[in-house]
N, C-alpha and C positions, 0 to 999 in steps of 0.2 A: 504494500500500500504506500502511496506517495503522500507525504504530508503536504497539505495545501499551502502552508506558509513557505515552503521551499520553492514553490512555483511563482510566487509573487515577485515582481521586479524589485531590486534593491534601489534605494534612493541615492546612494553615493555613486560617484562617477566611475566608469569602467577604467581599468588600468591602461596607461598609454603603452606604446610599443616598447620603449626602453624598460619600463617596469616589468612588462610581460617577459621580455627576453632575459632580464636579470633573474627573475624568479625561476623560470624554466631552465636557466643555465645551471641550476643546482641539481638537475637531474642528469646524470651521466649517460651518454649514449655511445654506442659503437658507431663506426663509420663504414659505409659501403660505397662502392663505385658502381653505378648503374650503367650498363653497356648494352650496345646493340650494333647491328650492321645497317647502314643506310641502304636504300633501294639499289644504289650502284656499288654496293659491296665494301664501303669504307667504314672503319670502326668509329663509333661515336660514344661519348659517355660523359657522366658528371658525378661529382661527389654528392652523397645523400646521407644525412643523419636520420631522416624520417623514414625508418624501416622497422618492421616488426613482423613476427609470426602472427597469423590470423587463425588458421585452422589446421588441425592434424588430419582430420578426415572430412572432406578431402584436403590434401596438403595445399595450403594457400599462404601467401605473404601479402603484406601491405607495403607500399612505398608511396611517398608523398612528394612528387617533384613540384617545384615552384612554377607558377604560371608564367613567370618571366624567363624561364629556361629556354634557351634556343636549341638545346640538344633533345629535350623530351619530345617535342612534336615529331621530330624525325625518327626517334625510336618508336614512339607510339604508332606511327604510320605502318610499321612492320608487323605489329600485333604481338610482339614478344620483347622480352628484355632479360638481362642476367644481372643479378645482384652479387657483386664480389665483396665479400667481407674482408676488410683490411686487417692486417696483422700489426702488432705493436711497433714494428720497424718500418712501416710504410707511410710515415707522415709526409714525406716528399711526394708520394703518389697522390695522397689526399689533396695536398696544396695544388698540385698540377691540375687535377680534375676539378678542383673548386674554382679555377680561373676560367676566363672566357676566351683565352688564346687558343690557337690551333695546335699547340705543342703538347697536348695532354698525353698522347700515346707514346711520346718520346721519354716519358718519365718512368716507364716500366715496360719490360717485355710483356707481350701478350700473344695469345693464340686463339684459334677458333676450334670448337668441338660441336659438331652437328648444328652449326649456325650460331652457337653461343660465343660471345666474345669474353675470353677469360684473362684476367690480369694475373700475371705470373706472381707466385709467392703469396697470393691471398690465402687467408686461413681456410676459406670455404667459398663455394659459389653455388647459386641457386638459379637455374634457368627456368623461365616462366613464360606462359602465354598470358596476354592481357585478357582478363575475364571481364572486368568492369572498370569504369572510370567515373568517379563522382566529383562534384564540386566541393571544395573545401576552403572557402575564403580565398586567400592568395595562393593556395596550392590545389593540386588535384589529389584525390585519394584513389590510388590504383590498387586493385585486387589482382594479384598474380596467381595463376594456377600453375603449380610446380610441375615441370616436365621432367627435370633431372637435377640432381645436386650431388655435391661431393665435398668432403672435408679433405683439404690438401695438407694441412700442417697440424699434426696432433700435438697436444701438450704445449701449445704456445698461446700467448695472450693476444687479445684484440687491440686495435688502435681505439683509444677511448678519448672522447671529447667531454670536458667538464669545465664549467666556469670560464669559457672563452679560450681554453687552451687544451693541449693534448696531455693525456695522463691525469693522474689524480694528485 
């Protein structure tokens, strides 16, 4: 049962963007690189912290690319993507894929497997078909139906982002 007083709007002002970012910066997140192949076969990708598991049965994940991303529309057009989970020693890869320059794939070796673009030395990768895309404010909420996945580096830690920097 939902308490009716919880549904009533509060009188105080909503937090501004800086307050929101500061508060949520206290939640540590892993970092992924979302990749795909363009229609002409070129790799494309971007760094993404908005990533989580959604369902075990059927296996699904969520990623939330920003609406201002120039990479996401080209990946979305293919109907699939790969989430590469970065390892603790891949900060430079994250920085490169977080930029808007065309040198992203020079930051790390990469390969393809059954059409998935895999970043070398990532902890794991999850290749997905795009099942649905929802509006989420300044982001899209993308449900990925898992096609294939693999853990590549056992017993190693992830790249973690916390309070505006890498690590804890």
